[in-house]
C-alpha positions as a LaTeX table, in Angstrom:
\begin{tabular}{lrrr}
\hline
Residue & $x$ (\AA) & $y$ (\AA) & $z$ (\AA) \\
\hline
Met1 & 91.60 & $-45.39$ & 71.28 \\
Arg2 & 93.33 & $-42.19$ & 72.78 \\
Arg3 & 96.86 & $-44.34$ & 73.41 \\
Thr4 & 96.75 & $-45.09$ & 70.26 \\
Leu5 & 96.25 & $-41.98$ & 68.47 \\
Val6 & 98.57 & $-39.58$ & 70.81 \\
Leu7 & 101.17 & $-42.73$ & 70.22 \\
Ala8 & 100.48 & $-42.36$ & 66.41 \\
Leu9 & 100.78 & $-39.03$ & 66.43 \\
Leu10 & 104.28 & $-39.07$ & 67.93 \\
Leu11 & 105.93 & $-41.22$ & 66.25 \\
Pro12 & 107.61 & $-40.15$ & 62.81 \\
Leu13 & 106.16 & $-39.99$ & 59.91 \\
Pro14 & 107.60 & $-41.96$ & 57.11 \\
Leu15 & 109.07 & $-39.84$ & 54.39 \\
Arg16 & 106.56 & $-39.53$ & 51.06 \\
Ala17 & 107.50 & $-40.41$ & 47.20 \\
Asp18 & 107.00 & $-37.08$ & 46.49 \\
Asp19 & 108.94 & $-35.37$ & 48.96 \\
Pro20 & 111.98 & $-33.95$ & 47.15 \\
Cys21 & 115.89 & $-35.28$ & 48.78 \\
Val22 & 117.85 & $-32.63$ & 49.95 \\
Ser23 & 121.47 & $-33.21$ & 50.55 \\
Gly24 & 124.49 & $-30.81$ & 50.06 \\
Val25 & 125.23 & $-27.25$ & 49.93 \\
Pro26 & 122.20 & $-25.15$ & 49.66 \\
Val27 & 122.37 & $-23.00$ & 46.74 \\
Gly28 & 123.92 & $-19.59$ & 47.32 \\
Glu29 & 126.42 & $-21.13$ & 49.26 \\
Arg30 & 130.20 & $-22.34$ & 48.54 \\
Pro31 & 131.59 & $-25.34$ & 49.03 \\
Gly32 & 134.31 & $-25.11$ & 50.73 \\
Pro33 & 137.73 & $-27.50$ & 49.94 \\
Tyr34 & 137.75 & $-31.14$ & 50.08 \\
Thr35 & 140.53 & $-33.47$ & 48.95 \\
Phe36 & 140.24 & $-37.51$ & 47.48 \\
Ile37 & 141.86 & $-39.68$ & 45.83 \\
Val38 & 142.05 & $-39.53$ & 42.07 \\
Ala39 & 141.41 & $-43.09$ & 40.56 \\
Thr40 & 140.81 & $-42.45$ & 37.28 \\
Gly41 & 143.08 & $-39.92$ & 34.98 \\
Lys42 & 147.16 & $-38.83$ & 34.42 \\
Glu43 & 145.86 & $-37.98$ & 38.11 \\
Arg44 & 145.01 & $-41.49$ & 39.92 \\
Gly45 & 146.17 & $-42.10$ & 42.92 \\
Gln46 & 146.62 & $-38.43$ & 43.74 \\
Leu47 & 145.56 & $-36.51$ & 46.26 \\
Thr48 & 143.71 & $-33.99$ & 45.12 \\
Cys49 & 141.14 & $-30.69$ & 45.45 \\
Tyr50 & 139.35 & $-29.80$ & 42.29 \\
Ile51 & 137.20 & $-27.54$ & 44.15 \\
Cys52 & 140.56 & $-25.47$ & 45.36 \\
Glu53 & 141.74 & $-25.26$ & 41.08 \\
Thr54 & 138.12 & $-24.44$ & 39.48 \\
Ala55 & 138.21 & $-21.13$ & 40.95 \\
Asp56 & 136.02 & $-19.07$ & 39.85 \\
Asn57 & 135.18 & $-21.83$ & 36.90 \\
Pro58 & 131.98 & $-23.06$ & 36.41 \\
Ala59 & 131.88 & $-27.18$ & 37.66 \\
Val60 & 129.28 & $-29.67$ & 38.05 \\
Val61 & 130.59 & $-32.03$ & 41.17 \\
Ile62 & 128.57 & $-35.23$ & 42.18 \\
Phe63 & 128.92 & $-37.41$ & 45.45 \\
Ala64 & 128.09 & $-40.96$ & 45.03 \\
Arg65 & 127.38 & $-43.79$ & 47.61 \\
Ser66 & 126.63 & $-46.38$ & 44.32 \\
Leu67 & 127.95 & $-47.08$ & 41.24 \\
Thr68 & 124.92 & $-47.49$ & 38.88 \\
Glu69 & 123.80 & $-46.98$ & 35.38 \\
Glu70 & 121.52 & $-44.73$ & 35.59 \\
Leu71 & 124.32 & $-42.53$ & 38.06 \\
Gly72 & 126.60 & $-43.82$ & 34.13 \\
Glu73 & 124.22 & $-42.19$ & 31.43 \\
Leu74 & 124.57 & $-38.20$ & 33.49 \\
Val75 & 128.51 & $-39.03$ & 34.64 \\
Ala76 & 129.15 & $-39.55$ & 30.71 \\
Ala77 & 126.36 & $-37.42$ & 28.86 \\
Leu78 & 128.25 & $-34.23$ & 31.26 \\
Asp79 & 131.41 & $-35.40$ & 29.60 \\
Arg80 & 130.74 & $-35.02$ & 27.01 \\
Ala81 & 129.39 & $-31.53$ & 28.52 \\
Val82 & 132.60 & $-30.51$ & 29.91 \\
Ala83 & 134.58 & $-32.20$ & 26.75 \\
Glu84 & 132.73 & $-29.65$ & 24.26 \\
Pro85 & 135.07 & $-27.00$ & 23.77 \\
Lys86 & 132.24 & $-24.24$ & 23.46 \\
Asn87 & 131.70 & $-25.17$ & 26.92 \\
Ala88 & 135.50 & $-24.57$ & 28.74 \\
Pro89 & 136.48 & $-23.87$ & 31.14 \\
Leu90 & 133.58 & $-25.99$ & 32.44 \\
Arg91 & 134.78 & $-29.02$ & 34.56 \\
Gly92 & 133.07 & $-31.69$ & 36.62 \\
Trp93 & 134.33 & $-34.71$ & 39.20 \\
Val94 & 132.23 & $-37.74$ & 40.77 \\
Thr95 & 134.06 & $-38.61$ & 43.84 \\
Phe96 & 132.48 & $-41.30$ & 45.18 \\
Leu97 & 131.81 & $-41.58$ & 49.44 \\
His98 & 133.42 & $-45.60$ & 50.51 \\
Asp99 & 135.33 & $-46.09$ & 53.29 \\
Asp100 & 138.74 & $-48.11$ & 52.09 \\
His101 & 138.90 & $-46.98$ & 47.95 \\
Leu102 & 141.44 & $-49.33$ & 47.37 \\
Lys103 & 138.19 & $-52.20$ & 47.49 \\
Ile104 & 136.40 & $-49.80$ & 45.71 \\
Asp105 & 138.71 & $-48.43$ & 43.00 \\
Asn106 & 139.11 & $-51.01$ & 39.79 \\
Ala107 & 135.62 & $-51.18$ & 40.41 \\
Ile108 & 135.27 & $-47.09$ & 39.62 \\
Val109 & 138.10 & $-47.46$ & 36.86 \\
Glu110 & 135.61 & $-50.57$ & 35.09 \\
Trp111 & 132.54 & $-48.18$ & 35.96 \\
Gly112 & 134.31 & $-45.34$ & 34.04 \\
Lys113 & 135.45 & $-47.19$ & 30.92 \\
Thr114 & 131.96 & $-49.37$ & 30.74 \\
His115 & 130.63 & $-45.35$ & 30.53 \\
Ala116 & 133.93 & $-44.42$ & 27.93 \\
Ile117 & 134.13 & $-41.49$ & 30.92 \\
Lys118 & 136.99 & $-39.62$ & 29.87 \\
Ala119 & 137.24 & $-36.13$ & 30.62 \\
Ile120 & 135.75 & $-36.15$ & 34.42 \\
Pro121 & 138.41 & $-37.20$ & 36.78 \\
Leu122 & 136.66 & $-39.88$ & 39.13 \\
Gly123 & 137.54 & $-41.06$ & 42.31 \\
Val124 & 136.99 & $-41.92$ & 46.57 \\
Phe125 & 136.09 & $-39.98$ & 49.26 \\
Glu126 & 137.02 & $-42.23$ & 52.08 \\
Asp127 & 134.28 & $-41.45$ & 54.18 \\
Val128 & 130.70 & $-42.70$ & 53.68 \\
Asp129 & 129.41 & $-39.43$ & 55.44 \\
Gly130 & 131.37 & $-36.75$ & 53.12 \\
Pro131 & 133.36 & $-34.16$ & 53.55 \\
Pro132 & 132.02 & $-32.65$ & 56.55 \\
Ser133 & 131.22 & $-29.11$ & 55.03 \\
Tyr134 & 129.28 & $-30.42$ & 52.34 \\
Arg135 & 126.37 & $-31.97$ & 54.59 \\
Leu136 & 125.27 & $-35.16$ & 52.52 \\
Ala137 & 122.11 & $-36.47$ & 54.02 \\
Pro138 & 123.01 & $-40.21$ & 54.79 \\
Glu139 & 119.66 & $-41.18$ & 52.10 \\
Ala140 & 121.46 & $-39.58$ & 49.62 \\
Asp141 & 122.62 & $-41.89$ & 46.79 \\
Val142 & 123.65 & $-39.44$ & 44.73 \\
Thr143 & 124.29 & $-35.89$ & 45.43 \\
Ile144 & 124.72 & $-33.15$ & 42.66 \\
Leu145 & 126.06 & $-29.31$ & 43.11 \\
Leu146 & 126.63 & $-26.84$ & 39.79 \\
Phe147 & 128.52 & $-23.96$ & 41.07 \\
Thr148 & 129.82 & $-21.20$ & 39.58 \\
Lys149 & 132.22 & $-18.43$ & 41.04 \\
Gln150 & 132.58 & $-20.49$ & 44.02 \\
Arg151 & 128.87 & $-20.02$ & 44.63 \\
Val152 & 126.27 & $-23.54$ & 44.27 \\
Met153 & 123.57 & $-22.21$ & 41.42 \\
Ala154 & 121.94 & $-25.58$ & 41.08 \\
Asn155 & 121.41 & $-28.56$ & 43.89 \\
Phe156 & 120.46 & $-31.25$ & 43.09 \\
Ala157 & 119.54 & $-35.03$ & 45.38 \\
Phe158 & 118.14 & $-38.38$ & 44.61 \\
Arg159 & 117.94 & $-41.26$ & 47.20 \\
Pro160 & 118.38 & $-44.92$ & 45.47 \\
Gly161 & 116.05 & $-45.67$ & 42.15 \\
Glu162 & 115.72 & $-42.22$ & 41.96 \\
Leu163 & 117.63 & $-41.08$ & 39.44 \\
Thr164 & 115.62 & $-41.51$ & 35.97 \\
Ala165 & 116.01 & $-40.36$ & 32.85 \\
Lys166 & 113.92 & $-37.73$ & 33.09 \\
Arg167 & 115.35 & $-36.58$ & 35.86 \\
Arg168 & 118.94 & $-36.79$ & 34.02 \\
Asp169 & 117.22 & $-34.11$ & 32.41 \\
Glu170 & 117.10 & $-32.09$ & 34.30 \\
Val171 & 119.99 & $-32.15$ & 35.99 \\
Leu172 & 121.87 & $-31.30$ & 32.09 \\
Ala173 & 119.23 & $-28.24$ & 31.64 \\
Ala174 & 121.32 & $-26.72$ & 34.73 \\
Leu175 & 124.19 & $-26.49$ & 33.17 \\
Pro176 & 123.54 & $-23.11$ & 30.88 \\
Lys177 & 123.05 & $-21.85$ & 34.66 \\
Ile178 & 126.22 & $-22.33$ & 34.91 \\
Leu179 & 127.94 & $-21.75$ & 31.74 \\
Gly180 & 126.29 & $-18.56$ & 31.17 \\
Ala181 & 127.05 & $-16.99$ & 34.72 \\
Lys182 & 131.20 & $-16.78$ & 33.29 \\
\hline
\end{tabular}
């Protein structure tokens, strides 16, 4: 009995559903530059660093491992916010993490069409771990960073199935943090 108790205490505890997923650059830190292959828009097929182009402007970057309906709903709402003239110069883009952009490229294009994504570029970073300096958690299906003046102002991370309508609304409610800090 005593050995069982000691062994049970030494085993790692499973993640509880109420433990938040932690992934990506922490609030207050600077997001580093990285390039990815753009799958949609006028830069399709090009390696691009939107971090470099964004400079001090407000932006939302999403790292995702899967093309879900819930993510599509969030990106569509962000797409409308980016396209809204009163939010200029707000930018946003989605970086899908995959080991081969050719295998996922058409699926990304179709997913973007399905969700009517027009203002937000979609692309692929060819490494499922993401850019090393971003420290993306392997269990995070979606990591969202809102930043301005080259500092992360809000960070959201979701395991598969955690990106619900309520959580989507929390992300959208954080937009004023970066829009008001112009």
